[in-house]
C-alpha positions in Angstrom: 18.4 5.5 -14.6 16.1 5.1 -17.5 16.2 2.0 -19.8 15.5 2.6 -23.5 15.0 0.3 -26.5 16.0 0.9 -30.1 13.2 1.3 -32.6 13.1 1.7 -36.3 10.7 3.5 -38.6 9.4 1.6 -41.6 10.5 3.0 -45.0 8.0 1.2 -47.2 5.1 3.6 -46.7 3.0 4.3 -49.9 4.3 7.2 -51.9 1.9 10.0 -52.9 2.7 12.6 -55.6 1.3 16.1 -55.1 1.4 18.3 -58.3 0.9 22.1 -58.3 1.0 24.6 -61.2 4.7 25.4 -60.6 6.3 22.5 -58.6 5.9 18.8 -58.1 6.6 17.4 -54.6 6.7 13.8 -53.4 5.5 12.8 -50.0 4.5 9.6 -48.2 1.1 8.7 -46.9 2.6 8.8 -43.4 3.4 12.5 -43.9 -0.3 13.3 -44.6 -1.7 11.2 -41.8 -2.5 12.9 -38.4 0.2 12.3 -35.8 -1.1 10.1 -32.9 0.7 8.6 -30.0 0.4 4.8 -29.3 -2.1 4.1 -26.6 0.6 2.8 -24.1 2.7 5.9 -24.6 -0.3 8.2 -23.9 -1.1 6.2 -20.8 2.4 6.2 -19.4 2.4 9.9 -19.1 -0.3 9.7 -16.4 1.1 6.8 -14.4 2.3 7.7 -10.9 3.4 4.9 -8.5 3.8 5.2 -4.8 7.2 4.8 -3.2 8.2 1.2 -2.7 6.8 -0.3 0.5 9.7 -2.2 2.1 7.5 -3.4 4.9 5.0 -4.9 2.5 6.6 -5.6 -0.9 4.0 -8.2 -2.1 1.1 -5.9 -1.4 3.0 -3.0 -3.1 3.3 -5.0 -6.3 -0.4 -6.0 -6.1 -1.2 -2.3 -6.0 1.2 -1.5 -8.8 0.0 -4.3 -11.1 -3.5 -2.9 -10.7 -2.3 0.6 -11.7 -0.5 -0.9 -14.8 -3.6 -2.8 -15.8 -6.0 0.1 -15.6 -3.4 2.4 -17.3 -2.7 -0.2 -20.1 1.0 -0.3 -19.4 2.0 -3.6 -20.8 5.7 -3.6 -22.0 8.4 -4.9 -19.6 10.6 -1.8 -20.3 7.9 0.7 -19.3 7.0 -1.3 -16.1 10.6 -1.7 -15.2 11.3 2.1 -15.6 8.3 2.9 -13.4 9.4 0.6 -10.7 12.9 2.0 -10.8 11.5 5.5 -10.3 9.8 4.3 -7.1 12.9 2.7 -5.5 15.5 4.4 -3.3 19.3 3.8 -3.8 19.2 0.5 -1.8 16.4 -0.8 -3.8 18.1 -0.1 -7.1 21.3 -1.8 -5.9 19.1 -4.8 -5.1 18.1 -5.2 -8.7 21.1 -3.6 -10.5 22.3 -6.9 -12.0 18.9 -7.4 -13.7 18.9 -4.1 -15.5 19.5 -3.6 -19.3 17.5 -3.2 -22.5 16.1 -6.7 -22.0 15.2 -6.3 -18.3 12.4 -8.5 -17.1 9.7 -7.0 -15.0 8.7 -10.4 -13.5 12.3 -11.1 -12.5 12.6 -7.7 -10.9 9.3 -8.2 -9.1 10.4 -11.6 -7.7 13.8 -10.2 -6.6 12.3 -7.3 -4.7 9.6 -9.4 -3.0 12.1 -12.0 -1.9 14.6 -9.5 -0.7 12.2 -7.4 1.4 9.9 -10.1 2.8 10.8 -11.2 6.3 11.6 -14.9 6.7 8.5 -17.0 7.5 10.0 -18.1 10.8 10.4 -14.5 11.9 6.9 -13.6 10.9 5.5 -16.6 12.8 7.5 -15.6 15.8 5.5 -12.3 15.8 2.4 -14.4 16.4 3.6 -16.4 19.4 5.7 -13.7 21.2 4.0 -11.6 23.9 2.7 -8.3 22.9 -0.4 -6.3 22.2 -2.3 -5.1 19.1 -0.3 -1.9 18.5 -2.5 0.5 16.7 -4.6 -2.2 15.0 -8.2 -3.3 15.6 -8.8 -6.9 16.7 -10.0 -7.9 13.2 -7.0 -6.3 11.5 -4.7 -8.1 14.0 -6.4 -11.4 13.0 -5.8 -10.7 9.3 -2.2 -9.9 9.8 -1.7 -13.1 11.9 -3.4 -15.2 9.2 -0.9 -14.0 6.6 2.0 -15.7 8.4 0.1 -18.6 10.0 1.4 -22.0 9.0 -0.8 -24.0 6.8 -2.3 -27.1 8.4 -2.6 -25.6 11.9 -6.2 -25.4 13.2 -8.1 -22.2 13.7 -8.4 -23.1 17.4 -4.7 -22.6 17.9 -4.7 -19.3 16.0 -7.6 -18.2 18.2 -5.6 -18.8 21.3 -2.7 -16.7 20.0 -5.1 -14.0 18.8 -6.9 -13.8 22.2 -3.6 -13.5 24.0 -2.9 -10.3 22.2 -6.2 -8.6 22.9 -6.7 -6.1 25.7 -7.7 -7.8 28.9 -11.2 -6.1 28.9 -11.9 -7.2 25.3 -10.6 -10.7 25.9 -12.7 -11.2 29.0 -15.9 -10.4 27.0 -15.0 -12.4 23.9 -14.2 -15.4 26.0 -18.0 -15.7 26.7 -18.8 -16.0 22.9 -18.5 -18.9 20.5 -18.6 -19.1 16.7 -16.4 -18.6 13.7 -13.2 -16.7 14.4 -14.1 -14.0 11.9 -17.4 -13.4 13.7 -15.6 -13.2 17.0 -13.2 -10.6 15.5 -16.1 -8.4 14.4 -17.6 -8.6 17.9 -14.2 -7.8 19.4 -14.0 -4.7 17.1 -17.3 -3.4 18.5 -16.3 -4.1 22.1 -12.9 -2.4 21.5 -14.5 0.7 19.8 -17.1 0.9 22.6 -14.2 0.8 25.2 -12.3 3.5 23.3 -15.4 5.7 23.2 -16.0 5.2 26.9 -12.3 6.0 27.7 -12.6 9.2 25.6 -15.8 10.1 27.4 -14.1 9.7 30.8 -11.2 11.8 29.7 -13.7 14.5 28.5 -15.5 14.5 31.8 -12.2 14.7 33.7 -11.1 17.6 31.5 -14.4 19.4 32.1 -14.1 18.8 35.8 -10.5 20.1 35.8 -11.5 23.3 33.8 -14.4 23.9 36.2 -12.2 23.6 39.3 -9.5 25.8 37.9 -12.0 28.4 36.8 -13.7 28.4 40.1 -10.4 28.8 42.0 -9.5 31.7 39.7 -12.7 33.6 40.4 -12.5 32.9 44.1 -9.0 34.4 44.2 -10.1 37.4 42.2 -13.0 38.0 44.7 -10.7 37.7 47.7 -8.3 40.2 46.1 -11.1 42.6 45.5 -12.4 42.4 49.1 
């Protein structure tokens, strides 16, 4: 689906008369001028948006608005069409009643953000419910928790929720430190990364040991067969 607008070409361009030895033709100044595309049309051809992020609609529009700004895409119609091209069928149905030649980019933006943003209560529940960090670092976990943390609640409470989600080894070390929560998160990252490196080192040593044992057994069997 592509939305278009109706445009008209001005007819009051200055008239220029060109005379030759045999004929006389009349043209307009517009006919003699070089053809150039408006800046926005030239920019639109190079704009490519990522597919819509259902899990993070507000962050997606922050990214998209930055692309529009640097590409000098300013008209509502152009921005609406680019967003439509990035939506799947469900997303288009979500905004279908807003479409038309006078479609508003801001209204579409608000509709998609409100439709795909999880309720605040559900996001806060993700803070207090038991569970680990997933594939995040401690500092990334803290940033994600802050996004849904209720205003007015002290950092000390957030710190307790955050600590509860850290791996036991990391939490034990961090419990001995004090200071701003962001500083603790940076230290937790270093401890977590050191632990990951140590685990990988142990796995590597075990692998070498296993390979050495298997190889030794293989050669011993070969020697026994030869004898």
